[in-house]
C-alpha positions in Angstrom: 191.9 198.1 52.6 190.6 194.9 54.2 191.2 192.1 51.7 187.8 190.5 52.3 186.0 193.6 51.0 185.2 194.5 47.4 187.5 197.4 46.5 186.1 200.8 45.7 185.5 201.9 42.1 188.2 204.5 42.5 191.0 204.3 45.1 191.6 207.0 47.8 194.9 207.8 46.2 193.4 208.4 42.7 190.7 210.6 44.2 193.2 212.5 46.2 195.4 213.2 43.1 192.4 214.5 41.2 191.2 216.8 44.1 194.5 218.4 44.9 194.9 219.7 41.3 191.8 221.9 41.9 192.7 225.3 43.3 190.5 225.9 46.4 192.6 228.4 48.4 190.6 230.5 50.7 191.4 234.2 51.5 191.2 236.2 54.7 189.4 239.5 55.2 186.6 238.8 52.7 183.0 239.6 53.4 181.5 236.5 51.7 181.3 232.8 52.3 183.0 231.2 50.5 185.8 233.7 50.5 186.9 232.6 47.1 184.7 231.5 44.2 187.1 228.7 43.2 186.0 226.6 46.2 182.8 226.0 44.3 184.6 224.0 41.7 185.4 221.2 44.1 182.2 221.5 46.0 180.1 221.1 42.8 182.3 218.2 41.7 181.7 216.4 45.0 178.0 216.9 44.6 178.1 215.3 41.2 180.3 212.4 42.4 178.0 211.8 45.5 175.0 211.5 43.2 176.9 209.0 41.0 177.6 207.0 44.1 173.9 206.8 44.8 174.0 208.9 48.0 170.7 210.3 49.3 169.8 213.9 49.8 172.8 215.5 48.2 172.7 219.3 48.3 175.0 222.3 48.4 174.1 225.5 50.3 174.5 229.1 49.1 177.6 229.1 51.4 179.3 226.3 49.5 178.6 223.7 52.2 177.9 220.2 50.8 175.5 218.0 52.7 174.6 214.4 52.0 173.4 211.3 53.9 173.8 207.5 53.6 170.8 205.5 54.8 171.3 202.9 57.5 171.3 199.2 56.4 170.5 197.9 59.9 167.0 197.7 61.3 167.9 198.9 64.8 166.6 202.4 65.5 169.0 203.2 68.4 172.1 203.5 66.3 173.2 207.2 66.5 173.5 209.1 63.3 177.2 209.9 63.0 178.8 212.4 60.6 182.1 212.7 58.8 183.3 216.2 57.8 186.2 217.5 55.8 187.0 220.9 54.3 187.5 221.7 50.6 189.6 224.9 51.0 193.4 225.1 51.4 195.5 227.5 53.4 196.1 231.1 52.2 199.7 230.7 53.4 201.1 229.1 50.3 199.7 229.0 46.7 197.4 226.2 45.8 197.3 227.0 42.1 198.7 224.5 39.5 199.4 221.8 42.1 201.6 219.1 40.5 201.7 216.1 42.9 204.7 213.8 42.7 204.6 210.1 43.8 207.9 208.8 45.2 207.2 205.0 44.8 208.5 202.4 47.1 210.4 204.9 49.3 213.6 203.4 50.6 214.7 206.1 53.0 216.7 209.3 52.9 215.9 212.9 52.3 213.4 213.8 49.5 214.4 216.7 47.3 211.4 218.2 45.5 212.0 218.2 41.7 211.0 221.8 40.6 212.7 223.6 43.5 215.8 221.8 44.9 215.9 224.1 47.8 212.8 222.4 49.1 213.9 219.2 50.9 211.9 217.0 53.2 214.7 215.8 55.5 214.7 212.7 57.7 216.2 214.8 60.5 213.3 217.2 60.6 210.7 214.6 59.7 211.5 211.3 61.5 208.1 209.9 60.5 209.8 209.1 57.2 211.5 206.2 58.9 208.0 204.7 59.3 207.2 205.1 55.6 209.8 202.7 54.1 208.2 200.8 51.2 205.3 203.2 51.0 204.5 205.5 48.1 205.0 209.0 49.3 203.1 211.9 47.7 204.6 215.3 47.7 204.4 218.6 45.8 206.9 219.5 43.1 208.2 222.1 45.5 206.4 225.2 44.1 203.0 224.9 45.8 201.4 223.3 48.8 199.9 219.8 48.2 196.4 220.3 49.7 196.5 217.2 51.8 194.9 219.6 54.4 192.2 218.6 53.9 191.7 217.0 50.5 193.1 213.8 52.1 190.0 213.9 54.4 187.7 214.6 51.4 189.2 211.7 49.5 189.0 209.3 52.5 185.3 210.1 53.1 184.4 209.8 49.4 186.2 206.4 49.2 184.5 205.2 52.4 181.1 206.0 50.8 182.2 204.0 47.7 183.4 201.1 49.9 180.1 201.0 51.8 178.2 200.9 48.5 180.3 198.1 47.2 180.0 196.1 50.4 176.4 196.1 51.7 177.4 193.3 54.2 179.2 196.1 56.2 176.4 197.1 58.6 176.1 200.7 59.6 173.6 203.2 60.8 172.7 206.4 59.0 175.7 208.4 58.1 175.8 212.2 57.5 178.5 213.7 55.2 179.6 217.3 55.1 182.2 219.2 53.1 182.8 222.7 54.3 184.3 225.9 52.9 186.7 228.4 54.5 187.9 226.2 57.4 191.4 227.6 57.0 190.4 231.1 57.8 188.2 230.0 60.7 184.9 231.4 59.4 183.1 229.0 57.1 181.8 226.8 59.8 179.6 229.6 61.1 177.5 229.0 58.0 177.2 225.2 58.6 173.7 224.1 59.3 174.0 221.7 62.2 170.3 220.9 62.3 170.1 220.2 58.6 173.2 218.0 58.9 171.2 215.7 61.1 173.9 213.9 63.0 174.1 213.3 66.8 177.9 213.1 66.7 180.5 213.7 64.1 184.2 213.4 63.3 186.3 215.9 61.3 188.8 214.0 59.2 191.5 216.6 59.3 194.4 215.3 61.3 197.9 214.3 60.7 200.0 211.2 61.6 198.3 207.8 61.2 196.7 206.7 64.5 196.5 210.2 65.9 193.1 211.0 67.4 192.2 214.3 69.0 189.5 215.3 71.4 191.4 218.5 72.4 192.3 221.7 70.7 193.6 225.1 71.7 191.3 227.7 73.2 191.9 230.5 70.8 191.5 234.3 70.6 192.6 236.8 68.0 193.8 240.3 68.9 194.1 243.4 66.7 196.4 246.0 68.2 196.2 249.4 66.6 198.7 252.2 67.1 197.5 255.8 66.5 200.1 258.4 65.7 199.9 261.8 63.9 201.0 262.4 60.3 202.7 265.5 59.1 204.8 266.5 56.1 208.3 265.2 56.7 209.8 268.5 55.7 208.0 270.3 58.6 207.5 267.3 60.9 209.7 268.5 63.8 207.6 268.6 67.0 204.5 267.6 65.1 204.8 264.1 63.7 204.1 261.1 65.9 205.2 258.0 64.0 203.1 255.1 65.0 205.5 252.7 63.2 208.1 253.1 65.9 205.6 252.3 68.6 204.5 249.2 66.8 208.1 248.1 66.4 208.8 248.6 70.1 205.6 246.7 71.1 206.6 243.7 69.0 210.1 243.7 70.4 208.6 243.3 73.9 207.1 239.9 73.0 208.7 237.3 75.3 210.8 235.0 73.1 209.7 232.0 75.1 206.1 232.7 74.2 206.4 232.7 70.4 205.3 229.8 68.2 208.8 229.1 67.0 210.0 228.4 70.5 207.0 226.4 71.9 205.7 222.9 71.5 203.5 220.2 73.1 201.0 221.9 75.6 202.8 225.3 75.8 200.7 228.1 74.3 201.9 231.1 72.4 201.3 234.6 71.1 201.9 235.0 67.4 202.0 238.3 65.5 201.4 237.2 62.0 200.3 240.2 59.8 200.4 243.9 60.0 200.2 247.3 58.4 202.8 250.1 59.0 201.9 253.7 58.4 202.8 256.9 60.2 199.2 257.9 61.1 198.0 254.4 62.0 199.7 251.0 62.2 198.2 247.7 63.3 199.2 244.1 63.9 197.1 241.0 64.2 198.1 238.5 66.9 197.0 235.0 67.6 196.6 233.9 71.2 196.6 230.1 71.9 196.5 228.0 75.0 195.0 224.7 76.1 193.8 226.3 79.4 191.4 229.3 79.6 193.5 230.7 82.5 196.6 230.7 80.2 194.7 232.4 77.5 193.5 235.1 79.9 197.1 235.6 81.0 198.2 236.1 77.4 195.5 238.7 76.8 196.6 240.6 79.9 200.2 240.5 78.6 199.2 242.2 75.3 197.4 244.9 77.2 200.3 245.4 79.7 202.8 245.7 76.7 200.5 248.3 75.2 200.6 250.4 78.4 204.4 250.2 78.5 204.7 251.2 74.9 202.3 254.2 75.3 204.5 255.5 78.2 207.6 255.2 76.0 206.0 257.1 73.1 204.2 260.2 74.1 201.4 261.1 71.7 200.8 257.5 70.7 197.6 255.7 71.7 197.1 252.0 71.4 193.9 250.0 71.1 193.8 246.3 71.9 190.7 244.5 70.5 190.4 240.8 71.4 187.9 238.4 70.0 187.3 234.7 70.8 187.9 232.3 67.9 187.0 228.9 69.6 187.3 227.0 72.8 189.0 223.7 73.7 186.5 221.0 72.6 187.7 218.8 75.5 185.3 220.7 77.7 182.4 219.0 75.9 184.0 215.8 74.6 185.0 214.6 78.0 181.2 213.9 78.5 181.1 211.6 75.4 184.0 209.2 76.0 182.7 206.5 73.6 183.4 208.8 70.6 187.1 208.3 71.3 186.7 204.7 72.4 185.0 203.8 69.1 187.7 205.7 67.1 190.4 203.9 68.9 188.9 200.5 68.2 188.4 201.5 64.5 192.0 202.4 64.2 193.1 199.2 65.8 191.0 197.2 63.4 192.8 199.0 60.6 196.1 197.7 62.0 197.2 201.0 63.5 198.4 202.0 67.0 196.0 204.8 68.0 197.0 207.5 70.4 195.6 210.8 71.5 197.3 214.1 70.6 196.0 217.5 71.5 195.8 219.7 68.4 198.1 222.8 68.4 195.4 224.4 66.2 191.7 224.1 65.6 189.3 222.3 63.3 185.8 222.9 62.3 185.0 220.4 65.0 186.1 222.9 67.7 183.2 225.2 66.9 180.7 222.4 66.0 181.3 220.8 69.4 180.1 224.0 71.1 177.1 224.2 68.7 175.8 220.9 69.9 177.6 218.5 67.6 180.4 216.7 69.6 183.1 216.3 67.1 186.6 214.8 67.7 189.2 214.8 65.0 190.7 211.8 63.0 194.1 211.5 61.3 194.6 211.7 57.5 198.2 210.5 57.2 199.4 214.0 56.1 202.3 216.0 57.3 203.8 219.6 57.1 200.5 221.3 56.3 200.5 224.8 54.9 203.9 224.4 53.3 205.6 223.4 50.1 207.0 220.4 52.1 203.5 218.9 52.6 203.3 215.2 52.1 201.1 212.2 52.5 201.3 208.6 51.4 199.4 205.7 49.8 199.1 203.9 53.2 198.1 207.2 54.9 195.1 207.6 52.6 194.1 203.9 52.5 194.4 203.4 56.3 192.4 206.5 56.9 189.6 205.2 54.6 189.7 201.8 56.3 189.4 203.4 59.7 186.3 205.3 58.7 184.7 202.1 57.3 185.4 200.3 60.6 184.1 203.3 62.6 180.8 203.3 60.9 180.5 199.6 61.5 181.4 199.9 65.2 178.6 202.3 65.9 176.2 199.8 64.5 177.7 196.9 66.5 177.5 198.9 69.8 174.0 200.1 69.1 172.8 199.2 72.6 175.4 201.5 74.2 174.5 205.2 74.2 177.3 207.7 73.8 
């Protein structure tokens, strides 16, 4: 943190270590928001801590969305209200219960073996960013859970920013809106976020990865459910009667082009990703993610799924296949290109924090993807974290502190540039 400023009452690291120990894992295929009651634990804690920090208008909605606002300390009325948003839930992919964070102090290089499961190793070969963390304190899991840096690092950075602004009234800023959301990891919670009540003109999700990495572009995303209909019969008298949908589903999946799967793609190359399914003679189904940075590429992937279904139907007489495709979110670049100062200000904030900012399209989505198309332009800011959704997840002291420092600078920059409209 900038040495000329009074430090926060609690560091970003200490906040982070407290938050990750709270299990907030979300769950797919639930009919309520939040999808898990345990997300309330962190949400309610944040409400209490915000009030302790003297934040105005703190409230939590029936959908576990926390809202708050920090009043401006400048007289100018033309400073836009900016928001900072992070999500409280963690991924369903790996357990978030009984998280035991481990601090590897003054890291001096080499692979990091996680203490409670020696098969879990963060290697320099697979994570070259470790070479940039020499001398830093690296925070990992013990190897049995995920860490929860996605996105409790963002939560901790925002809360520490608020603390810093309270401790340093000489840092001038406009009104700031704060939001903590539920169920980001399953892509549904943000539908319950009240953009009007949030009250910001622009916002940033604090939900990224490598320090300095700023994003104004995500996938365009769709989700497909492919259902295979067969005919059940008693296996003892099945000859000429049974039509086993499992074989058709297996054939369909085997037709997926290898060069179009997530494990073979990178950078700006999209993918199709079968990720969960049900196998049964009568009816089998598989859910498939479709991702591409271009809408034309996404359309082509949807056509591929339908063409594969037709080919499989021809091969398996008696099987019928339904392909149901729904849009998840669109590339936020389509809107953010009209608000270039959002990225310009973020770049300047990162530079003031001593970082080398760069743009990186997100091979994924954030709450900001949907918020942008709901009238709240919302780029994404780094958190210093890596290997999200896995037992190898890690962050560092510098990652958390520099993220916090960037947010403080960003709030200040909007006030400095009050005469310039975004």
